[in-house]
N, C-alpha and C positions, 0 to 999 in steps of 0.2 A: 647076303654082305660077310664078309668074316668080321667076328666079333671087334679085332683086333682093329679092323680098317674103321668100323663103324664108329668105335670110342674114339680114333683120331678125328674124325670126322666131326664129332659132337664137339670136340675140343678145337678145334681149326675154327669154328663158327663162334667161340666163345660163348657156350651155352655150359649149363650149370648141371655138376652130377651130386645130387646130394640125396639124405637119407628121408626128405621130407617135400610133400608138395605144397610150397607156400604154407599155408595154416594149418596143414593136416599133412600126417603120416601119408605115404604113397599104399599102405593098404588100405585105410578109409576112403583115399580117393578114387583109386580102383572099384572099391563098393560102390561108390557114390556114381561114379561113369556108369557102371552096368544098369544101373537102375534107368539111363535115360532109354532103356529098351522100350520104357512105358510112354515114352513123351510122342506125342504125336505133332513131328514135323511140319506134315503138311506135303511129304514129299513126293515127286511123282517122277520115274526113270524110264528112261525108252530102253531100248534092248541093247545099247551100247553100254549103259551104267551111268549117262548121262542126264542131267536134273532139266525138266521140260522149262524149266523158268525163266532158264538162259538159254541154253542151248537151242544153237539155228541148224537146216540142212545143212550148212556149209561148212560147220564147225564141231560135228559131228566123226568118231567118240571124242567129244571137249571134256575138260576138268571142271571147268564152272569154277564151284567156292573151290575147288581142291586143286587148284592153278597154284603154281610155288608151291607145292608141296616137297619136291625134291631138295630145293634151295633153300627152303625153310625146317627141313626135317618135320613134317606133318604141322608145324607151327609148334611145336615143343619148346619150355622152356628150360625146363628142369627135367633131367633123365634121374631114375632111381638108383642109389648108390648098393654095393655088396650090405649086405644084414652081416654083421661080424658076430652076433649074438647066435647065428644060426647053429643048428648043431652038426656035427662033426661030419663030413662028407656030403652037404647039402652043396648046390650050386650059388654059389653068392652073386653069380654073373645073370642066373637065369631069367631075370626079368629083362636086362639089356639085351640078353640075345632073342627075346621075341621082337624086339625094335629091327634088331639085325638082320634077322630071319626073314622079315617083310620088307626091309627096305631094297629097292631098287634102282641100279642108274640107266635102266634101260628107257630105249627113245619108244615114242608112238605119236602116229599122224593125227593130227588134228587141225583138216582143214590143211592149209599151207605150212604149219607150224609143226618144229619138234618140240616134244613138251617130254620133260623127264617125268619119269611116273612116281618115287616115292614111294608111298604107299597105295595109290591108286592105279584099279588094275579097268582096261575098258569092258564092260558087260558086267563088272561087280561092285565098282566103286572102290570103296574103301578095303583094304584087306586087314588092318588093324585091329584085332579085338577093340571093340568098346572099351574096355577098362583102361587100355593102353592108349586111348586116343587123346589128346589135346582139350581144354577146356575152349579153347577157338571153335575146333572141329565139332565140338558137341553142341554149341549152342552160339556160336559167332553169327551166322546168318541165315538161318533157317529159323530159328527160335525169335529170333527179329521179326519177322517177315511171318511167324504166325499170330493171328491174331485172337486165336480161340485155345491160347494157353491158359493153365487153370493155375490157381494159385501153387499146390503143389509143384506142376512142372516148373512156376518162376521160380520158388524156391530152391529148387534143385539144381536151376543153372546157377542161382548165387552161390551155392556150396561149392558147387564143380569153379566156380571162377575165381573163389578164395575169398574174395573179399571182404572180409568179415573180421569181427574180436569176440572173442568166447567171454562168456557166454550168448549164444545167441537166443531170440524169442522165436520158439516154433508151436503155432497154436495156444498163445500166451501163457507158455508154459518156459522157464530156463533150459536149454539144450548144452551140453558141452562136447567136445570132439570122442569122445568113447562111447556118447548114446545117438550119436546122430543118426547113422545109418539104420539103428532099428528104429528111432522115431519116423524116419522119414517112409522106412517098410510099413510101419503100424499105422502112420494117416495113409497112406495109400489105401491100405486093405478098408480100413473106416469107409473111404470118398469111394469104394468098390461096392461095399454095403450097402451106402445110401443109392450110388446109382440103379444097381439092382432094385432098392425098394421104391424110389421115386421114376425111375427110368429116364433120369437125365444126369449130365453132368452138375456138378458145385463148382 
């Protein structure tokens, strides 16, 4: 979708364009969101990109948890504005263009229903880079259904949701926005070291 049309779509749905994602900058949010690649969501997809948890033979390729992606624009509530302190010549709309590039209003048959795709594609699932996905998509349904989540995974989910006040306590220490990404990375490294040593998750 063209960037101009995408911005108009955002505004028509009364969504927000801001320099911050709730309690953190978008740069911090994207780094935290990228760390979800280490979370075991317990997902299992068929060849159409549908989750086996909810799909049935009559509804493939079904969007399942991703249903409503188009109407809700990937369940995003806040989109990044341009950073006006960027060096001259750097594209201030580059992050919004990522969303616009992957957004689609094409249709796909799912059983007897026409579903609009948004960021979802049959055979692939979400095509939006993980760092740009909403907190809803990163931990809403799958995270709640995964009973084997570690403390690290649950802490990351809380950080992505943004329901916090600085400083937060991680592993008994105060942590601020500027340190949180490195703290989470270091914490995970320590867990992986223990896991190799003891052969199990903490």
